[in-house]
Legacy VTK file of the C-alpha trace (Angstrom):
# vtk DataFile Version 3.0
C-alpha trace
ASCII
DATASET POLYDATA
POINTS 56 float
-54.137 -56.131 -123.090
-54.884 -54.601 -119.716
-57.458 -57.006 -118.269
-59.086 -60.392 -118.757
-62.482 -61.349 -117.311
-61.239 -64.484 -115.503
-58.304 -62.692 -113.773
-58.761 -60.495 -110.688
-55.773 -58.284 -111.501
-52.836 -58.014 -113.910
-49.667 -55.935 -113.391
-46.968 -55.099 -115.941
-43.333 -53.993 -115.571
-41.646 -51.017 -117.259
-40.910 -53.157 -120.369
-44.622 -54.091 -120.724
-43.944 -57.662 -119.589
-46.509 -59.396 -117.379
-45.221 -59.139 -113.794
-48.083 -60.303 -111.560
-51.482 -61.968 -111.962
-54.170 -62.686 -109.384
-56.361 -65.709 -110.130
-58.849 -66.338 -107.351
-56.806 -67.416 -104.325
-53.514 -67.654 -106.271
-51.001 -64.935 -107.082
-48.467 -65.560 -109.856
-45.230 -63.566 -110.138
-43.035 -63.509 -113.254
-39.383 -62.506 -113.753
-37.716 -61.844 -117.106
-34.133 -61.826 -118.377
-33.449 -60.247 -121.748
-37.149 -60.211 -122.637
-37.573 -63.954 -122.000
-39.493 -65.310 -119.020
-36.951 -66.861 -116.650
-39.003 -67.605 -113.518
-42.602 -68.101 -112.404
-43.532 -68.167 -108.720
-47.036 -69.097 -107.525
-48.378 -68.271 -104.051
-51.506 -70.161 -103.055
-53.709 -69.692 -100.025
-52.025 -71.153 -96.968
-48.441 -72.341 -97.274
-48.399 -73.975 -100.717
-46.039 -72.379 -103.224
-44.739 -73.418 -106.624
-41.682 -72.221 -108.509
-40.768 -72.856 -112.128
-37.378 -71.874 -113.565
-37.112 -71.588 -117.355
-33.739 -72.554 -118.859
-32.415 -71.857 -122.310
LINES 1 57
56 0 1 2 3 4 5 6 7 8 9 10 11 12 13 14 15 16 17 18 19 20 21 22 23 24 25 26 27 28 29 30 31 32 33 34 35 36 37 38 39 40 41 42 43 44 45 46 47 48 49 50 51 52 53 54 55
């Protein structure tokens, strides 16, 4: 999958894992460890940010 109609942009890393997504005024960044998503970071317009760490 290289694009979806509701997403402005999608970027993939060298292991074909989703790295970055632009959704309107938000940008989501993803980090992986051993093929499993370990972190999601969301930048929103202005100063609001969200971070989610996946354990286990």
